[in-house]
C-alpha positions as CSV (number, residue, x, y, z in Angstrom):
1,M,0.0,0.0,0.0
2,G,1.2,3.5,-0.7
3,L,0.9,6.5,-2.9
4,D,0.3,5.7,-6.6
5,Q,0.0,8.6,-9.0
6,Y,-1.0,8.7,-12.6
7,A,-1.4,11.3,-15.5
8,F,-3.7,10.5,-18.4
9,A,-4.6,12.3,-21.7
10,T,-8.2,11.8,-22.9
11,T,-9.6,12.4,-26.3
12,A,-13.0,14.1,-26.7
13,P,-15.7,11.5,-27.4
14,S,-16.9,11.6,-31.0
15,K,-20.2,10.4,-32.5
16,G,-20.7,6.8,-31.6
17,K,-17.3,6.5,-29.8
18,F,-16.2,6.8,-26.2
19,A,-13.3,8.9,-25.1
20,K,-9.9,7.2,-25.3
21,S,-7.5,7.5,-22.4
22,T,-3.7,7.2,-22.6
23,E,-1.4,6.9,-19.6
24,L,1.2,9.6,-19.8
25,A,3.0,9.0,-16.5
26,Y,3.0,6.8,-13.4
27,W,4.8,7.7,-10.2
28,R,5.2,5.7,-7.0
29,K,5.4,7.7,-3.7
30,H,6.4,11.1,-5.3
31,A,5.0,12.9,-2.2
32,N,6.2,16.4,-3.2
33,L,4.5,16.2,-6.6
34,E,1.3,15.0,-4.8
35,G,1.6,18.1,-2.5
36,W,1.9,20.4,-5.5
37,M,-1.1,18.8,-7.2
38,A,-3.2,18.9,-4.1
39,E,-2.5,22.6,-3.6
40,L,-3.5,23.3,-7.1
41,Y,-6.7,21.3,-6.6
42,Y,-7.7,23.1,-3.5
43,E,-7.0,26.5,-5.1
44,S,-9.7,25.6,-7.7
45,N,-12.0,23.8,-5.2
46,P,-11.7,25.6,-1.9
47,D,-15.0,24.2,-0.5
48,D,-14.0,20.6,-1.1
49,G,-13.5,19.4,2.4
50,E,-12.6,15.8,1.4
51,S,-9.0,14.5,1.0
52,F,-7.4,14.8,-2.4
53,N,-7.3,11.0,-2.7
54,C,-8.8,9.7,-5.9
55,K,-9.7,13.1,-7.3
56,K,-9.2,14.1,-11.0
57,L,-7.3,17.3,-11.5
58,Y,-7.4,18.6,-15.1
59,L,-4.3,20.4,-16.1
60,D,-3.9,23.2,-18.6
61,L,-0.9,24.7,-20.3
62,E,-0.5,27.4,-17.6
63,D,-0.5,24.7,-14.9
64,L,2.2,22.8,-16.7
65,D,4.3,26.0,-17.0
66,N,4.0,26.5,-13.3
67,L,4.8,22.9,-12.5
68,E,7.9,23.0,-14.7
69,T,9.0,26.2,-12.9
70,A,8.5,24.5,-9.5
71,I,10.4,21.4,-10.6
72,N,13.3,23.4,-12.1
73,D,13.5,25.7,-9.1
74,D,13.3,22.9,-6.5
75,G,9.9,24.5,-5.6
76,L,7.7,21.4,-5.1
77,P,6.4,21.6,-1.5
78,H,7.8,19.2,1.0
79,T,4.9,16.9,1.6
80,E,4.5,14.0,4.0
81,G,1.7,11.5,4.6
82,F,1.4,8.1,6.2
83,F,1.3,6.3,2.8
84,F,3.4,8.8,0.9
85,G,7.0,7.6,1.6
86,T,9.8,10.0,0.7
87,S,10.0,11.9,-2.6
88,D,12.8,11.2,-4.9
89,D,14.5,14.4,-5.7
90,S,17.1,12.9,-8.0
91,N,17.9,14.2,-11.5
92,E,16.3,11.0,-12.8
93,A,13.0,11.8,-11.1
94,R,13.2,15.4,-12.3
95,N,13.7,14.1,-15.9
96,R,10.7,11.9,-15.5
97,D,8.6,14.8,-14.3
98,L,9.8,17.0,-17.2
99,D,9.1,14.2,-19.7
100,F,5.5,14.0,-18.4
101,I,5.2,17.8,-18.9
102,A,6.4,17.5,-22.5
103,K,3.9,14.7,-23.3
104,A,1.1,16.6,-21.6
105,R,1.8,19.7,-23.5
106,W,1.8,17.8,-26.8
107,H,-1.7,16.3,-25.9
108,L,-3.2,19.6,-24.9
109,N,-1.9,21.3,-28.0
110,N,-3.5,18.5,-30.1
111,G,-7.0,18.9,-28.5
112,D,-6.9,16.3,-25.7
113,K,-7.5,16.9,-22.0
114,V,-4.9,16.0,-19.4
115,Y,-5.5,15.0,-15.8
116,Y,-3.7,13.8,-12.8
117,T,-5.0,11.5,-10.2
118,S,-3.6,9.6,-7.2
119,W,-4.7,6.8,-4.9
120,W,-3.3,6.1,-1.4
């Protein structure tokens, strides 16, 4: 048990077809990313008194720009939780995060929606 995090791109449903989802990223116990996403979620949903667990957070290009800045400036908030473990702040983890951002931008620029979700 622990923090599992995902990012997906979804296509818009078309006549007679369902939306198609594509996994863009998977993280395991990246607590600081979870903290950043939770802060963004609660900025948009200040009256949601529930935990951020299993919520969908749709991201736009501005969100991705802000996330990229936070990653490059070591600005992800220190986040702890019982199931969260310790975030990996290595260059490899940073590169995975930036790779997700590049993929997400491509999908947004091509008409898809991008969302983040986590489960703990």
